[in-house]
C-alpha positions as CSV (number, residue, x, y, z in Angstrom):
1,M,69.4,9.5,45.2
2,S,66.8,10.1,42.5
3,K,63.1,9.9,43.1
4,R,60.4,8.8,40.6
5,I,57.2,10.9,40.4
6,Y,53.8,10.0,39.0
7,V,52.0,12.7,37.0
8,G,48.3,12.2,36.2
9,G,45.7,14.4,34.5
10,L,48.0,15.4,31.7
11,P,46.5,16.7,28.4
12,Y,46.8,13.9,25.9
13,A,48.9,16.2,23.5
14,T,51.7,16.7,26.2
15,T,55.1,15.9,24.9
16,A,58.1,14.6,26.9
17,D,59.9,18.0,26.3
18,Q,56.9,19.9,27.7
19,L,56.7,17.6,30.7
20,E,60.4,18.1,31.4
21,A,60.0,21.9,31.1
22,L,57.2,21.7,33.6
23,F,59.4,20.1,36.2
24,K,62.7,21.8,35.4
25,P,62.2,24.9,37.6
26,Y,62.2,22.6,40.6
27,G,65.5,20.8,39.8
28,Q,67.3,18.4,37.5
29,V,65.1,16.1,35.6
30,V,66.8,12.8,34.9
31,D,64.1,11.2,32.8
32,S,60.5,11.7,31.7
33,I,58.3,9.1,30.2
34,I,54.8,9.7,28.8
35,V,52.8,6.5,29.0
36,T,51.1,5.6,25.7
37,D,48.6,2.9,24.6
38,K,50.5,-0.1,23.1
39,V,48.1,-0.5,20.2
40,T,47.3,3.0,19.1
41,G,50.3,4.9,20.4
42,Q,48.0,7.5,21.9
43,A,49.1,9.1,25.2
44,R,47.1,7.8,28.1
45,G,47.1,11.1,30.2
46,F,49.8,10.1,32.7
47,A,53.6,10.0,32.9
48,F,56.5,9.4,35.1
49,V,59.3,11.9,35.9
50,E,62.6,11.0,37.6
51,M,64.3,13.9,39.4
52,K,67.9,14.0,40.6
53,N,67.3,14.2,44.3
54,D,64.5,13.8,46.9
55,G,64.4,17.5,47.9
56,E,63.9,18.7,44.3
57,A,61.3,16.0,43.7
58,D,59.4,16.9,46.9
59,A,59.4,20.6,45.9
60,A,58.0,19.7,42.5
61,I,55.3,17.5,44.0
62,A,54.3,20.2,46.5
63,A,54.1,22.9,43.8
64,L,52.5,21.0,41.0
65,N,50.0,18.6,42.7
66,G,46.5,20.0,42.2
67,S,47.7,22.7,39.8
68,E,46.1,23.3,36.4
69,Y,48.1,22.5,33.3
70,G,46.6,22.6,29.8
71,G,43.0,23.0,31.2
72,R,43.3,19.9,33.4
73,R,44.1,19.4,37.1
74,L,47.3,17.5,37.7
75,V,47.8,14.7,40.2
76,V,51.5,14.6,41.2
77,N,52.9,12.3,43.8
78,V,55.6,9.8,44.6
79,A,55.4,6.9,42.2
80,R,54.7,3.5,43.7
81,E,56.2,0.3,42.4
82,R,53.6,-1.5,40.4
83,E,52.3,-4.6,42.1
84,R,52.4,-7.6,39.9
85,P,50.3,-10.6,40.4
86,P,52.1,-13.8,41.5
87,R,53.3,-15.9,38.6
88,R,51.3,-19.0,38.0
89,S,53.1,-22.2,37.4
90,S,52.2,-24.0,34.1
91,Y,51.5,-27.0,36.4
92,E,48.7,-25.3,38.4
93,R,45.2,-26.1,37.4
């Protein structure tokens, strides 16, 4: 089963290919997404990486969390599902 990883503290110029290359030594990267601002398209300094299996993902997290990349200190951990606020009914006032 694959595991999704949060990567924070990325230099803003980091590309998806660079991100994948950073994680590739630890195992198979299924997907990598750099989060960008919806209006400007500018990278926001964090991303998500999905790795093929839990063991590879755990190895990448252990090796990369707190390490320096591009002059910045990375925060690498298991991604949590985003909590969404409850939907409000159009009838609520």
